[in-house]
KEVO-333191 format. One line per 2 residues: their letters; for each residue x, y, z of C-alpha. Coordinates in steps of 0.1 Angstrom, whole numbers. Example, Ala and Ser with C-alpha at 12.3 -4.5 7.8 and 13.67 -1.06 7.14 Angstrom:
BEGIN
AS> 123,-45,78  137,-11,71
// end
This chain:
BEGIN
MT> 9,32,-170  44,22,-183
RS> 77,34,-172  85,46,-207
SI> 55,69,-207  64,82,-173
RR> 99,89,-185  86,111,-213
TP> 63,133,-192  76,169,-191
LF> 73,190,-160  68,224,-178
LA> 52,241,-147  81,234,-124
LA> 107,242,-150  91,276,-156
FV> 94,286,-120  130,272,-118
ML> 139,297,-146  124,328,-129
PA> 146,359,-134  177,364,-113
AA> 163,396,-98  140,376,-75
QE> 150,378,-38  163,350,-16
DP> 137,330,4  143,337,41
RH> 127,304,50  157,286,36
DG> 174,286,70  199,258,63
VV> 205,237,94  178,247,119
DL> 181,242,156  150,221,158
SQ> 146,224,196  140,262,191
VI> 113,258,164  79,271,174
VR> 55,241,176  22,252,159
AN> 2,222,171  2,237,206
PL> -20,268,209  5,284,234
LR> 31,284,206  61,272,226
TA> 94,259,212  101,222,211
ED> 126,227,239  101,245,261
LT> 73,219,258  69,194,286
RP> 55,168,262  76,147,239
VE> 76,162,204  98,159,173
VL> 101,186,146  114,186,110
AG> 122,218,92  149,234,70
EQ> 176,212,55  166,184,79
LD> 131,183,64  145,185,28
AA> 167,155,36  138,135,50
KA> 111,142,24  97,111,7
NS> 67,101,-13  45,94,17
LG> 41,112,51  49,80,70
ET> 82,75,52  91,111,57
VS> 89,109,95  100,73,99
RL> 136,81,109  125,100,140
PG> 128,80,173  96,62,182
VQ> 81,68,147  77,43,119
SS> 55,39,89  28,16,76
YF> 33,2,41  10,-9,14
GP> 32,-1,-16  49,33,-22
GV> 16,51,-25  6,44,10
GR> 25,52,42  8,63,74
PI> 27,73,105  30,48,134
IR> 38,64,168  51,41,195
GL> 33,11,181  0,28,176
DG> -15,37,142  -48,40,123
PR> -76,58,142  -52,63,172
VQ> -29,87,153  -43,119,140
VL> -29,134,108  -34,171,107
SD> -30,200,82  -20,229,105
GL> -43,218,132  -72,204,112
AS> -78,168,102  -66,158,67
GD> -102,148,57  -93,115,40
VS> -102,79,49  -67,65,55
TV> -79,50,88  -107,29,72
SV> -84,6,53  -46,0,51
DH> -45,5,14  -58,41,16
AV> -33,69,14  -30,101,34
TL> -38,133,13  -10,155,26
EP> 20,161,4  54,162,24
FL> 72,179,-4  50,210,0
AE> 55,212,38  74,239,56
QI> 75,221,89  63,187,102
EV> 56,182,139  52,148,156
LK> 34,148,190  43,115,208
GP> 20,101,234  -17,110,238
AT> -26,142,220  -63,138,228
LL> -62,169,250  -57,191,219
YG> -71,170,190  -97,145,204
SG> -99,108,207  -84,101,173
AI> -51,113,187  -48,89,217
GG> -16,76,202  -2,109,190
AV> -5,133,161  14,144,131
NV> 9,181,121  20,193,87
ID> 25,230,83  23,241,47
GR> 16,279,50  -11,278,23
IP> -31,305,40  -6,333,49
ER> -6,347,84  20,374,81
VT> 36,396,54  66,381,36
AQ> 101,394,42  104,402,4
PL> 78,413,-21  82,380,-39
QG> 99,348,-27  97,311,-31
RA> 114,279,-41  112,252,-68
EL> 126,217,-71  132,191,-98
RA> 143,156,-90  147,123,-107
GS> 152,88,-92  166,56,-104
VN> 149,29,-84  114,38,-97
NE> 122,61,-125  109,90,-105
RT> 102,124,-120  91,151,-95
GM> 87,188,-98  73,214,-74
FR> 72,251,-66  59,274,-40
LD> 55,312,-43  46,338,-16
GT> 43,375,-20  30,407,-5
SA> 12,435,-23  26,470,-25
SG> 1,481,2  17,456,26
NM> -17,441,36  -26,415,10
VF> -5,384,11  -8,355,-14
HA> 5,320,-17  6,294,-46
DA> 21,260,-48  20,229,-71
LH> 35,195,-73  36,168,-99
RE> 52,133,-93  54,102,-115
TG> 71,70,-106  71,36,-123
DY> 72,1,-108  102,0,-85
DI> 132,-23,-84  136,-48,-57
PG> 166,-70,-46  153,-105,-56
MA> 119,-119,-55  87,-101,-46
IA> 74,-132,-27  92,-137,6
HG> 114,-168,9  95,-196,26
DH> 62,-185,12  46,-205,-16
ED> 75,-229,-17  59,-249,-45
ED> 64,-221,-69  95,-219,-92
DE> 111,-186,-103  87,-183,-133
DG> 57,-180,-110  68,-149,-92
ES> 82,-115,-99  120,-109,-97
GV> 138,-76,-98  108,-54,-100
LR> 76,-50,-80  48,-51,-105
NS> 20,-25,-103  38,-2,-78
FV> 36,30,-98  25,63,-84
RT> 12,95,-100  4,125,-78
DS> -7,161,-85  -13,187,-57
GA> -17,224,-56  -31,253,-37
LG> -40,290,-38  -44,312,-7
VS> -48,349,0  -50,368,33
YV> -55,403,46  -29,410,73
GD> -33,440,96  -16,453,127
RG> -36,431,150  -42,400,130
FI> -52,384,97  -80,367,79
GV> -75,345,48  -90,319,25
GA> -75,291,5  -84,263,-18
SL> -63,231,-25  -65,199,-44
FN> -48,165,-40  -51,139,-68
TR> -32,107,-69  -33,73,-86
YG> -13,44,-74  -10,7,-80
IP> -16,-19,-54  14,-43,-58
AG> 6,-76,-75  -4,-102,-49
AH> -18,-77,-24  -54,-80,-34
EE> -55,-117,-39  -87,-129,-54
HG> -108,-144,-26  -105,-182,-25
DE> -74,-184,-47  -54,-206,-24
DH> -33,-221,-50  -17,-188,-61
EE> -17,-199,-97  7,-183,-122
ED> -4,-148,-129  -14,-140,-164
ED> 2,-109,-180  -33,-96,-188
EE> -47,-100,-153  -67,-71,-139
LV> -44,-55,-114  -59,-31,-88
SI> -52,6,-88  -66,34,-67
RM> -75,70,-77  -80,96,-50
DQ> -93,131,-54  -97,156,-26
RR> -109,192,-29  -105,214,2
SE> -115,249,10  -104,267,42
VR> -109,300,61  -85,310,89
GG> -81,341,110  -65,355,141
LE> -67,385,163  -43,398,189
DL> -46,419,221  -82,413,232
GV> -80,427,267  -79,398,291
FQ> -72,375,262  -39,375,243
SL> -52,361,210  -81,345,192
RF> -75,320,164  -101,302,143
KV> -100,278,114  -127,261,93
AK> -121,235,65  -146,218,42
TD> -133,187,24  -148,167,-4
YT> -130,134,-9  -136,105,-34
HT> -116,73,-35  -121,49,-64
EF> -107,15,-67  -102,0,-102
EG> -99,-37,-111  -81,-32,-144
DE> -103,-6,-161  -134,-15,-142
VG> -146,4,-112  -146,-18,-81
TV> -154,3,-50  -160,40,-45
FD> -155,57,-11  -169,92,-5
ND> -161,112,26  -173,148,30
SL> -163,166,61  -167,200,78
EG> -144,209,107  -141,241,128
RV> -117,250,156  -114,281,178
EL> -85,287,202  -86,316,228
VH> -53,322,246  -57,342,278
QD> -33,367,294  -14,358,326
WS> -40,347,352  -23,345,387
GW> 9,332,370  -10,308,346
DG> -7,310,308  -34,290,290
AF> -58,285,262  -94,275,258
GV> -106,257,227  -136,242,210
QG> -136,219,180  -164,204,160
VR> -164,179,132  -190,164,109
RD> -182,135,85  -204,119,60
FN> -190,85,48  -203,62,21
AV> -189,32,2  -204,14,-28
GD> -189,-17,-44  -172,-50,-37
EA> -150,-37,-9  -178,-18,8
FV> -175,-38,41  -184,-7,62
PA> -219,8,59  -226,45,52
SE> -224,66,84  -225,102,96
TR> -202,110,125  -205,142,146
DL> -180,152,173  -179,182,196
GV> -150,188,220  -140,215,244
FY> -106,218,261  -83,238,283
IG> -46,237,286  -26,258,311
ER> 9,261,324  28,279,352
AF> 63,280,366  69,272,402
GA> 105,281,407  126,255,388
VN> 95,234,379  72,241,350
LE> 38,225,354  12,219,326
LG> -24,208,333  -52,202,308
AR> -86,187,303  -109,179,274
HD> -144,165,270  -159,152,238
RN> -194,141,227  -194,117,197
KI> -223,103,177  -223,79,148
DV> -256,76,128  -262,46,106
DP> -292,31,88  -304,3,112
EE> -312,-18,82  -276,-17,71
AI> -257,-19,104  -263,-43,133
GG> -268,-24,166  -279,9,151
SR> -266,43,159  -243,49,189
DF> -232,79,209  -203,82,233
SA> -187,106,258  -149,108,263
TS> -129,127,289  -92,132,289
LS> -70,146,317  -33,154,316
AA> -5,166,338  31,172,329
AR> 61,188,347  96,198,337
WN> 122,202,364  150,225,353
LG> 181,212,371  204,236,353
ED> 206,256,321  215,226,301
FH> 197,197,319  161,190,328
LS> 139,161,337  103,157,326
LG> 74,137,338  40,132,322
VD> 8,114,332  -24,112,311
RA> -58,96,312  -70,97,276
QR> -101,82,261  -110,71,225
TP> -144,64,211  -149,35,186
VA> -150,44,149  -175,31,124
EE> -153,4,110  -148,-11,144
LY> -185,-11,152  -201,-20,119
SE> -178,-37,95  -192,-69,80
GL> -178,-89,51  -147,-94,31
HV> -120,-67,34  -101,-72,1
AT> -71,-51,12  -62,-76,40
NS> -79,-106,23  -99,-113,54
FE> -134,-113,67  -139,-85,92
FG> -168,-83,117  -175,-52,138
NP> -188,-53,173  -217,-28,179
DL> -213,-33,217  -178,-18,219
DV> -172,8,247  -148,37,251
ET> -112,26,255  -90,44,281
AN> -53,49,281  -33,57,312
RA> 2,68,304  33,75,325
EI> 65,88,310  98,101,323
GA> 123,119,302  157,135,304
HW> 173,162,283  209,172,285
HP> 224,197,260  258,211,271
GP> 270,231,242  276,209,211
LR> 261,178,227  224,170,229
VS> 210,139,246  174,131,251
AS> 159,98,264  126,87,276
LY> 108,56,291  71,52,290
QV> 43,28,297  7,30,285
RF> -20,8,301  -52,5,281
DD> -85,-5,296  -108,-20,270
FI> -83,-17,242  -100,-22,208
YL> -83,-46,185  -90,-69,155
AD> -87,-105,168  -82,-136,147
TG> -108,-163,153  -87,-192,140
IE> -113,-198,113  -107,-195,75
ED> -132,-195,47  -118,-202,12
GS> -84,-191,24  -95,-159,40
PA> -92,-156,78  -121,-144,98
RV> -114,-116,123  -136,-99,149
WN> -133,-65,166  -129,-71,203
QS> -118,-54,235  -93,-65,262
DA> -68,-47,284  -34,-40,269
RF> 0,-26,278  25,-7,256
TG> 60,-3,271  89,14,254
GE> 119,37,253  138,61,231
ID> 172,77,230  186,103,207
VQ> 222,116,209  235,145,186
WT> 270,157,188  288,184,168
FL> 323,172,176  343,195,153
QN> 338,229,138  367,247,122
DT> 380,257,87  371,223,74
GR> 335,227,82  310,215,108
WS> 312,177,117  284,161,136
AR> 273,126,146  239,112,156
AF> 228,80,172  193,69,181
GD> 174,39,192  138,29,200
MV> 118,-1,211  82,-8,220
RG> 63,-39,231  25,-41,227
KL> 7,-69,246  -29,-78,255
TG> -31,-83,292  -64,-100,296
SG> -67,-138,302  -81,-168,285
MR> -102,-170,253  -136,-157,243
EV> -161,-174,221  -176,-154,193
AF> -203,-161,167  -205,-147,132
AI> -220,-155,98  -205,-153,63
EE> -227,-148,33  -215,-160,-1
DG> -234,-165,-33  -267,-159,-14
EV> -260,-186,12  -253,-178,49
EE> -230,-200,70  -227,-196,107
FI> -194,-200,126  -182,-201,162
GQ> -146,-190,168  -122,-184,197
IA> -103,-152,202  -74,-146,226
LD> -76,-120,253  -39,-120,259
GN> -6,-123,240  14,-101,216
LP> -4,-76,194  2,-79,156
RI> 24,-57,135  43,-41,163
AP> 74,-25,150  107,-41,161
SR> 134,-22,179  158,-1,159
LG> 193,14,162  205,41,139
AE> 237,62,134  245,91,111
LA> 276,111,103  272,146,87
WA> 296,173,74  288,208,62
GS> 312,232,46  307,267,31
QW> 291,253,0  291,215,3
RA> 274,192,27  273,154,29
GI> 261,126,52  258,89,56
GA> 237,69,79  224,34,87
IR> 194,21,105  192,-15,118
HA> 157,-29,121  158,-59,144
KQ> 141,-92,138  106,-93,151
DD> 98,-126,168  74,-113,195
VA> 44,-120,172  7,-124,177
AF> -12,-156,171  -14,-166,134
EE> 13,-139,126  46,-147,109
QT> 80,-136,122  99,-110,102
AG> 137,-110,96  158,-80,105
YT> 175,-58,79  198,-28,77
LV> 192,2,55  221,25,45
NA> 215,60,31  237,88,20
NL> 234,124,7  256,150,-10
AW> 247,186,-19  263,217,-33
HL> 249,251,-24  255,285,-41
DT> 242,319,-31  241,341,-62
AG> 249,378,-65  213,386,-72
GN> 202,371,-39  190,338,-52
AL> 203,304,-40  209,273,-60
EL> 214,238,-47  223,205,-65
FV> 218,173,-46  223,136,-48
DG> 206,111,-24  212,74,-21
TN> 188,50,-4  192,13,6
LL> 227,15,-8  235,-21,2
DK> 205,-33,-19  191,-53,10
EA> 158,-71,11  136,-53,36
RP> 102,-63,47  87,-41,75
HT> 69,-60,101  43,-32,102
SF> 32,-39,66  3,-61,56
LK> 22,-68,24  55,-80,39
SV> 52,-114,22  46,-100,-13
AP> 60,-65,-14  95,-57,0
LP> 108,-22,2  126,-7,-29
GR> 162,-18,-36  192,5,-41
GV> 182,39,-54  198,71,-64
SA> 179,104,-68  193,137,-80
GI> 180,171,-86  181,208,-82
RV> 165,233,-58  162,270,-64
FF> 154,295,-37  144,330,-49
// end
């Protein structure tokens, strides 16, 4: 795919909706600057605001979400305190919460798992489109109570409204957007449309998005300074990151019947994307000399296709129960990796998930909800990168969460129990099938010291069961250019968290801060053995105790509001340290098969020391202004140097990213709204290599970029 071909691609569908007649009504969901602390958090069945919850949560909605939206979900939420993103090129970015990622962070579509395989390998993308989201919620700290062991590090819940739950304020309403970007020649178009029938009971939804980007510009060389020092400038890429293109299509249709006491609806959606893996990421095994790349080399690209169908419903006023909500989703997912035009590896993941939440009325002062959740996943991989055998995973969990006020103190208690079973073919996986039990307990309290000041305290005991790749992986993992060996004897890991937070919001000033520590028993991690075979390190899944310690602060201040507009400033910072707290070394044995020959090795793995790819500390600041029609903002985030590194891991230099935005908004006489915007990213054109990225030595972040576009609300 060339940049010139991308540039010529028309976006007829999005243009058609931008040009809808002026008689359409304004979309009431365009609320401008939203008080995010008062937004209802849908991830919690008790439907409390972010301000009322005792647990740490961040919410993006309204203009704040529009300003944050990016090509990946991880990048979209990465400016929130305590939240960063993985990186494997612009097509892949998964949220990292307080140093934890992968199978410890659950990615949800309005309470149900996304259904992709983004936890299996770092080059697999999340199948949720941020540009179509109405609201994004980030639950920080263990969310196992609500969403099972895959949320022991937190959860990111994307609300897209694809199955309507209430009638619309106007018979027809929606929004559309077109944007273009300079750093990667981006062309994006999207629309969403919601409406209610004349009877007032049938409500429908439709949305679609198309995005194309080319290879993005970088400030300097793709290969990090100090790496491959024997190469001259002709041996590397300068000014552009080759094979970093992305093409994405997403869309959905939904319809619901909404009555006086509830709703029932169905929906269908698709997500299709093709993206390049930057040159040098999938190094050919054994190519230690990094010879000059030929222009005709077979670069790796990935095509993902997901089809999802859902049924959701809710019923109110059920006697002793306040409400009943249920949701069921069936997902068919295929992920194909291409080496040039040849198919390399195909991943298939079919899943069926159901969830029921029953909220009860006041019981002796307690408000609460019961829930049950069941998931079945069938996973299969065929090809060169099929380092994980086929498996079927079944999980069933039941939970209760309740809260009560005791004077100035609000108390929340909860418990959950899960049964998990992973079935594999014993001829393909060492150790055979496994089954686990996990129990999580939680308590949190908020002490209201005044109308504008409260303290919070949370303690959890959360458990996570191992996943198939940790138990059964065996062979070369091309994405990380390493041999990975599972451990079929892994046990459940347990996290014990304690956190204290303070929230102070006197008038125009809002301050929130928190300190936390999570102690893991039997933490599951991928350990280096110190052995390399043909340039590829050998790593083994292992368990040891671990400790994560960190803190966050966020200060927002509207310091002036008069005829000139509203002026506000924000500053935030976060840090986290992740360390293994065992002692000594452990001897491990493994075998590598190549060309039909098996060679046995004995390695040593550390039970203590720093954990790899832990995000460094950050400091950020923003200044924003909003007038009657204009708004503007500028901000910078300083990512510190990361020198607290694991064994065999390189340090990463610090960097500063400066961003800015400008927008002009017009409400038309017909009730429509029009917005023109310009956004700038990495305005200082700095070389930035996130420590959380497996590709930091060969794929820096994009250089200076400017994107501009138009939004229409009707």
